[in-house]
C-alpha positions as CSV (number, residue, x, y, z in Angstrom):
1,M,58.3,146.4,148.3
2,T,59.3,143.3,146.2
3,P,56.3,141.0,146.0
4,Q,56.9,137.5,147.2
5,P,55.0,134.8,145.2
6,N,52.6,132.5,147.1
7,P,50.4,130.9,144.4
8,Q,48.7,128.5,147.0
9,V,47.3,131.4,149.0
10,G,46.4,133.2,145.8
11,A,44.4,130.0,144.7
12,A,42.6,129.9,148.1
13,V,41.7,133.6,147.9
14,K,40.4,133.2,144.3
15,A,38.3,130.1,145.3
16,A,36.6,131.9,148.2
17,D,35.9,134.9,146.0
18,R,34.4,132.8,143.2
19,A,32.3,130.8,145.8
20,H,30.9,133.7,147.8
21,V,31.6,137.3,146.5
22,F,29.0,138.8,144.3
23,H,30.7,141.5,142.1
24,S,29.2,144.7,140.9
25,W,28.5,145.5,137.3
26,S,29.3,142.0,136.3
27,A,27.9,138.7,134.9
28,Q,29.2,136.6,137.7
29,E,30.1,133.5,135.6
30,L,32.0,135.5,133.0
31,I,34.4,137.3,135.2
32,D,37.9,136.3,136.4
33,P,38.9,138.6,139.2
34,L,42.6,139.0,139.8
35,A,43.7,137.9,143.4
36,V,45.6,140.9,144.8
37,A,48.3,140.1,147.3
38,G,49.4,143.7,148.2
39,A,49.9,147.3,147.0
40,E,52.2,150.2,147.7
41,G,52.4,153.6,146.1
42,S,51.5,153.4,142.4
43,Y,51.8,149.6,142.1
44,F,49.9,146.5,143.2
45,W,50.8,142.8,142.8
46,D,49.3,139.4,142.6
47,Y,50.1,136.1,144.4
48,D,52.4,134.9,141.4
49,G,54.6,138.0,142.1
50,R,53.5,139.9,139.0
51,R,53.5,143.6,139.6
52,Y,51.3,146.2,137.9
53,L,51.5,149.9,137.6
54,D,48.0,151.1,138.4
55,F,46.9,153.6,135.9
56,T,43.3,153.3,137.3
57,S,44.0,154.6,140.9
58,G,41.8,151.8,142.1
59,L,38.5,153.3,140.8
60,V,40.0,156.8,140.5
61,F,40.3,157.2,144.2
62,T,43.9,156.3,145.4
63,N,45.0,159.9,144.7
64,I,48.0,159.5,147.0
65,G,48.7,155.9,146.1
66,Y,48.3,152.8,148.2
67,Q,49.5,152.4,151.9
68,H,50.7,155.9,152.5
69,P,52.3,155.5,156.0
70,K,51.0,158.8,157.4
71,V,47.3,157.9,156.5
72,V,47.8,154.3,157.7
73,A,49.2,155.6,161.0
74,A,46.3,158.0,161.4
75,I,43.7,155.3,161.0
76,Q,45.6,153.2,163.6
77,E,45.7,156.0,166.0
78,Q,42.0,156.8,165.6
79,A,41.1,153.1,166.0
80,A,43.0,153.1,169.3
81,S,41.3,156.2,170.7
82,L,37.7,156.2,169.3
83,T,36.9,153.7,166.6
84,T,33.3,154.8,166.0
85,F,30.7,157.1,167.2
86,A,27.1,158.1,166.3
87,P,26.9,161.1,163.8
88,A,24.8,163.3,166.1
89,F,27.8,164.1,168.4
90,A,30.8,166.4,167.7
91,V,33.8,164.4,167.2
92,E,37.4,165.7,166.8
93,A,38.2,163.8,163.6
94,R,34.8,164.7,162.0
95,S,35.1,168.4,162.9
96,E,38.6,168.6,161.6
97,A,37.9,166.8,158.3
98,A,34.9,169.2,157.7
99,R,37.1,172.2,158.5
100,L,39.9,171.1,156.1
101,I,37.4,170.4,153.3
102,A,35.5,173.6,153.7
103,E,38.8,175.6,153.6
104,R,39.4,174.3,150.1
105,T,35.9,174.4,148.6
106,P,35.1,177.3,146.3
107,G,32.9,180.2,147.5
108,D,30.7,179.8,150.6
109,L,30.5,176.0,150.4
110,D,31.3,175.9,154.1
111,K,29.0,173.3,155.5
112,I,29.8,169.7,155.1
113,F,27.3,166.8,155.2
114,F,29.1,163.5,155.3
115,T,28.0,160.3,153.5
116,N,29.6,156.9,152.9
117,G,30.5,157.6,149.3
118,G,29.7,159.4,146.0
119,A,26.4,157.9,145.2
120,D,24.7,158.7,148.4
121,A,26.2,162.2,148.3
122,I,24.3,162.7,145.0
123,E,21.2,161.3,146.6
124,H,21.4,163.8,149.4
125,A,22.4,166.7,147.2
126,V,19.3,166.1,145.1
127,R,17.0,165.8,148.2
128,M,18.4,169.1,149.5
129,A,17.8,170.8,146.1
130,R,14.2,169.5,145.9
131,I,13.3,170.6,149.4
132,H,15.1,173.9,149.0
133,T,13.2,174.8,145.7
134,G,10.0,172.9,146.3
135,R,10.4,171.5,142.8
136,P,10.5,168.0,141.5
137,K,12.7,167.7,138.4
138,V,16.4,167.3,137.9
139,L,18.4,167.9,134.7
140,S,21.4,165.7,134.0
141,A,23.7,165.2,131.0
142,Y,24.0,162.3,128.7
143,R,27.5,160.8,128.9
144,S,27.6,161.1,132.7
145,Y,27.9,158.8,135.8
146,H,26.7,159.8,139.2
147,G,26.5,156.5,141.2
148,G,24.8,153.1,141.6
149,T,22.0,153.8,144.1
150,Q,18.5,154.2,142.8
151,Q,18.3,158.0,142.5
152,A,22.0,158.4,141.5
153,V,21.8,155.7,138.7
154,N,18.7,157.4,137.4
155,I,20.6,160.7,137.2
156,T,23.3,158.8,135.3
157,G,23.4,159.5,131.5
158,D,25.0,156.2,130.3
159,P,24.0,152.6,129.8
160,R,24.6,151.7,133.4
161,R,21.2,153.4,134.1
162,W,19.2,151.4,131.7
163,A,18.4,148.3,133.7
164,S,17.3,150.4,136.8
165,D,15.6,153.2,134.9
166,S,12.2,153.7,136.6
167,A,11.2,156.4,134.2
168,S,9.6,158.1,137.2
169,A,12.6,159.6,138.9
170,G,11.9,163.1,137.7
171,V,15.1,163.2,135.6
172,V,15.4,164.9,132.2
173,Y,18.6,164.5,130.2
174,F,20.4,167.0,127.9
175,W,23.5,167.1,125.8
176,A,26.6,168.6,127.4
177,P,29.5,169.9,125.2
178,Y,31.7,167.2,123.6
179,L,33.3,168.7,120.5
180,Y,34.8,165.6,119.1
181,R,31.4,164.0,118.8
182,S,29.4,167.2,118.7
183,R,25.6,167.0,118.8
184,F,25.4,170.6,117.7
185,Y,27.5,170.4,114.4
186,A,30.1,172.7,116.0
187,E,33.5,173.2,114.5
188,T,35.1,175.2,117.4
189,E,35.0,175.2,121.2
190,Q,33.2,178.5,121.2
191,Q,30.5,177.2,118.9
192,E,30.2,174.0,121.0
193,C,29.9,176.1,124.2
194,E,27.3,178.5,122.8
195,R,25.2,175.9,121.1
196,A,25.3,173.6,124.2
197,L,24.1,176.4,126.4
198,E,21.4,177.4,124.0
199,H,20.2,173.7,123.9
200,L,20.3,173.6,127.7
201,E,18.2,176.8,128.0
202,T,15.8,175.5,125.5
203,T,15.5,172.2,127.5
204,I,14.8,174.3,130.6
205,A,12.1,176.3,128.8
206,F,10.2,173.3,127.4
207,E,10.5,171.4,130.8
208,G,9.2,174.5,132.6
209,P,11.7,176.4,134.7
210,G,9.4,176.4,137.7
211,T,9.5,172.6,137.8
212,I,13.3,172.2,137.8
213,A,15.0,171.8,141.2
214,A,18.6,171.2,140.1
215,I,21.0,170.8,137.2
216,V,23.6,168.1,138.0
217,L,26.9,168.0,136.2
218,E,30.2,166.4,136.7
219,T,32.6,169.3,136.6
220,V,34.8,167.2,134.4
221,P,33.0,164.0,133.4
222,G,34.8,160.9,134.6
223,T,34.1,157.3,133.3
224,A,32.0,158.9,130.5
225,G,35.2,160.1,128.8
226,I,36.9,162.9,130.7
227,M,35.5,165.6,128.5
228,V,36.8,168.9,129.9
229,P,34.1,171.5,129.3
230,P,35.0,174.5,127.0
231,P,35.8,177.8,128.4
232,G,32.6,179.6,129.5
233,Y,30.3,176.6,129.6
234,L,30.2,176.0,133.4
235,A,29.9,179.8,133.9
236,G,27.1,179.8,131.5
237,V,25.3,177.0,133.3
238,R,25.8,179.0,136.6
239,E,24.1,182.0,134.9
240,L,21.2,179.9,133.7
241,C,20.7,178.4,137.2
242,D,20.6,181.9,138.7
243,K,18.2,183.1,136.0
244,Y,15.7,180.4,136.7
245,G,16.2,179.7,140.4
246,I,17.7,176.3,139.8
247,V,20.2,174.7,142.2
248,F,23.5,174.1,140.5
249,V,25.0,170.8,141.7
250,L,28.6,169.9,140.7
251,D,29.7,166.3,141.0
252,E,33.4,166.3,142.1
253,V,33.5,162.7,143.2
254,M,36.2,161.8,140.6
255,A,37.5,165.2,139.7
256,G,38.1,166.5,143.2
257,F,41.1,166.5,145.5
258,G,43.9,167.1,143.1
259,R,42.8,164.9,140.2
260,T,42.7,167.9,137.8
261,G,45.7,169.6,139.3
262,E,43.5,171.8,141.5
263,W,41.9,171.0,144.9
264,F,38.6,171.0,143.0
265,A,38.0,171.1,139.2
266,A,35.5,173.9,139.8
267,D,38.6,176.1,140.5
268,L,39.9,175.6,136.8
269,F,36.7,177.4,135.7
270,D,36.3,179.9,138.4
271,V,32.7,178.7,139.2
272,T,30.9,178.1,142.4
273,P,28.0,175.7,142.7
274,D,25.3,175.6,145.3
275,L,26.1,172.1,146.2
276,M,29.2,170.1,145.5
277,T,29.5,166.4,146.0
278,F,32.8,164.6,146.8
279,A,34.2,161.2,147.8
280,K,37.0,159.0,146.5
281,G,40.2,161.3,146.8
282,V,39.1,162.9,150.0
283,N,40.9,160.2,151.8
284,S,42.4,158.2,148.9
285,G,39.7,155.6,149.4
286,Y,41.3,154.1,152.6
287,V,38.0,154.2,154.4
288,P,34.7,154.9,152.6
289,L,33.7,158.5,152.9
290,G,31.9,161.1,150.8
291,G,29.9,164.2,151.3
292,V,28.0,167.3,150.1
293,A,29.5,170.8,150.5
294,I,26.6,173.1,151.0
295,S,26.2,176.9,150.2
296,G,25.1,179.4,152.7
297,K,21.6,179.9,151.1
298,I,20.8,176.2,151.1
299,A,22.2,175.7,154.6
300,E,19.7,178.3,155.7
301,T,16.8,176.3,154.5
302,F,17.7,173.8,157.2
303,G,18.5,176.3,159.9
304,K,15.3,175.9,161.7
305,R,13.8,173.2,159.7
306,A,15.2,169.6,160.2
307,Y,16.8,168.1,157.3
308,P,15.0,164.8,156.6
309,G,18.0,162.6,155.9
310,G,21.0,160.9,157.5
311,L,23.3,157.9,157.6
312,T,24.3,155.7,160.5
313,Y,27.9,156.1,159.5
314,S,27.9,159.7,158.5
315,G,31.3,161.3,159.4
316,H,32.6,157.9,160.7
317,P,35.7,158.7,162.8
318,L,38.1,156.3,161.0
319,A,37.1,157.7,157.6
320,C,37.4,161.3,158.8
321,A,40.8,160.7,160.5
322,A,41.9,159.2,157.1
323,A,40.6,162.3,155.3
324,V,42.4,164.7,157.8
325,A,45.8,162.8,157.2
326,T,45.2,162.6,153.5
327,I,44.4,166.3,153.0
328,N,47.4,167.2,155.2
329,V,49.7,164.8,153.2
330,M,48.5,166.4,150.0
331,A,49.3,169.9,151.2
332,E,52.7,168.9,152.8
333,E,53.9,166.9,149.8
334,G,52.6,169.1,147.0
335,V,50.4,166.5,145.6
336,V,48.0,168.8,143.9
337,E,50.9,170.7,142.3
338,N,52.5,167.5,141.2
339,A,49.3,166.4,139.4
340,A,49.3,169.8,137.5
341,N,53.0,169.8,136.8
342,L,53.5,166.2,135.6
343,G,50.2,166.3,133.8
344,A,51.3,169.3,131.7
345,R,54.9,168.4,131.4
346,V,54.9,164.6,131.0
347,I,51.4,163.0,130.6
348,E,49.9,165.4,128.1
349,P,52.9,165.6,125.7
350,G,53.5,161.8,126.0
351,L,49.9,161.0,125.1
352,R,49.9,163.5,122.2
353,E,53.1,161.9,120.9
354,L,51.4,158.4,121.2
355,A,48.4,159.9,119.2
356,E,50.7,161.0,116.4
357,R,52.1,157.4,116.0
358,H,49.0,155.3,116.6
359,P,46.1,155.4,114.1
360,S,43.9,153.8,116.8
361,V,44.0,157.1,118.9
362,G,41.2,159.5,117.7
363,E,41.5,162.1,120.4
364,V,43.6,162.9,123.5
365,R,41.9,165.0,126.2
366,G,42.2,165.8,129.8
367,V,43.9,167.9,132.5
368,G,46.2,167.2,135.5
369,M,46.1,163.4,136.2
370,F,42.8,163.0,134.5
371,W,43.1,161.9,130.8
372,A,41.4,159.8,128.2
373,L,42.4,158.4,124.8
374,E,39.4,157.9,122.5
375,L,40.1,154.8,120.4
376,V,38.8,154.6,116.9
377,K,38.6,152.2,114.0
378,D,38.9,155.0,111.4
379,R,40.4,158.5,112.2
380,E,38.8,160.2,109.2
381,T,35.2,159.1,110.0
382,R,35.8,158.9,113.8
383,E,34.2,155.5,113.9
384,P,34.7,154.1,117.4
385,L,37.0,151.1,117.8
386,V,34.1,149.2,119.3
387,P,30.3,150.0,119.1
388,Y,28.5,152.0,121.8
389,N,28.1,149.7,124.9
390,A,29.8,146.8,123.1
391,A,30.0,143.3,124.8
392,G,31.3,139.9,123.9
393,E,32.8,139.5,120.5
394,A,31.9,143.1,119.5
395,N,34.2,144.3,122.2
396,A,37.2,142.1,121.2
397,P,39.4,145.0,120.0
398,M,39.2,146.7,123.5
399,A,39.7,143.4,125.2
400,A,42.8,142.7,123.2
401,F,44.1,146.2,124.0
402,G,43.4,145.7,127.7
403,A,45.2,142.3,127.7
404,A,48.2,143.8,126.0
405,A,48.5,146.6,128.6
406,K,48.4,144.1,131.5
407,A,50.9,141.9,129.7
408,N,53.2,145.0,129.7
409,G,52.7,145.5,133.5
410,L,50.1,148.2,133.2
411,W,46.6,148.0,134.7
412,P,44.4,150.1,132.4
413,F,41.1,151.8,133.1
414,I,38.9,150.9,130.0
415,N,35.3,152.1,129.4
416,M,33.7,151.5,126.1
417,N,36.0,152.8,123.4
418,R,38.2,154.8,125.8
419,T,41.3,154.1,127.9
420,H,41.6,156.5,130.8
421,V,45.1,157.5,132.1
422,V,44.4,158.3,135.8
423,P,47.4,157.3,137.9
424,P,47.8,158.5,141.5
425,C,48.2,162.3,141.7
426,N,51.6,161.8,143.5
427,V,52.9,159.5,140.7
428,T,56.6,160.1,139.9
429,E,58.0,161.1,136.5
430,A,59.7,157.7,136.1
431,E,56.4,155.9,136.9
432,A,54.5,158.2,134.5
433,K,57.0,157.4,131.7
434,E,56.9,153.7,132.5
435,G,53.1,153.8,132.1
436,L,53.3,155.6,128.8
437,A,55.8,153.1,127.4
438,A,53.4,150.2,128.3
439,L,50.5,152.1,126.8
440,D,52.6,152.6,123.6
441,A,52.9,148.8,123.3
442,A,49.3,148.1,124.0
443,L,48.1,150.7,121.4
444,S,50.1,148.7,118.8
445,V,47.6,145.9,119.3
446,A,44.6,148.4,119.0
447,D,46.2,149.6,115.7
448,E,45.6,146.1,114.3
449,Y,41.8,146.8,114.4
450,T,42.0,150.1,112.4
451,V,41.3,150.5,108.7
């Protein structure tokens, strides 16, 4: 679709936003939200007619792009027949969505508890684990993000937690593997894996195994930096959980539904958790939906004992109809396979070629349509391009990089000293190459800040 400029409408939209909308994660007077006029496929555009290739997939949720006609039609059809209904009833869209999800989850994760998004999925997964084990503590990794609600943000291992950290949430943090900035003085992936697992088991021992309900991990950490775990790490965590009777929770809110070139990232590592959270890509974000996939042994806990939790909109018919249509589209159009194929054939080699030419790129890492470039000031010392949690003038290099990307028609996903490359999983080869070219130009600006 060719965007038609309408700056007067855009100005009105912007004025109403600035007058009344309170934006998340933002200092309200310091932001300047773009007024969006429309979106289709891998692109969106503003009211001035400028079009952007979306390499953020919204917030890593439009896995099939914007406005897919089959999903739009499914939402319209569901609205015409049954717009909403309470969660205690059996509803066709809800039942079918649960069936399709359970068909694709690993192992025996065959029961699906629906939530409204990823944060409340984490909330309920932790509640289930605590009740199942009768234990209070949760272990979570530094460099992680699990959501913005009170428990979920306390499980988060990055600065977004700090302002809300109650210090009484029963959460203990540990270091997960990250070879580029190893906390274990490792030189190889094998060393990093072994030492990270040793560190985790030591943490369990000193916290008291009998006090720990769950270990919560993003299968592949998302906004923390897309750090693909080394071979054997998740299997090792699974073994530790079995050894100490701890519930293993994998957070697949970002990594799930094709993002890594598999239906779930857990499939890359041949590991099955006890609980798995999902959201975002389950219906490409068209209607809010999340959930917890539950193993047989934990489902048994609530077989004759009421689960003390629920949500008014759990399994909302519109959201579930969108999920059914999205999953079917992904299967029919080979979206998961496209993510794996283009990721390996175009995105990865393209990013590695950029890294060879741009001194601001310290590391390239990722899988499928889930990639990150770590930007540095000095490749030799690995000094980050901006300090940890930088803001204001200290963040100027990343701000300049982001502005350059947008000027070249690419909307980037930037977090701290990283830019993430997370286009829709059905992005075309031409679109992927267009994005890489725009990224190339933007990195030239980042290079100006290197030593």
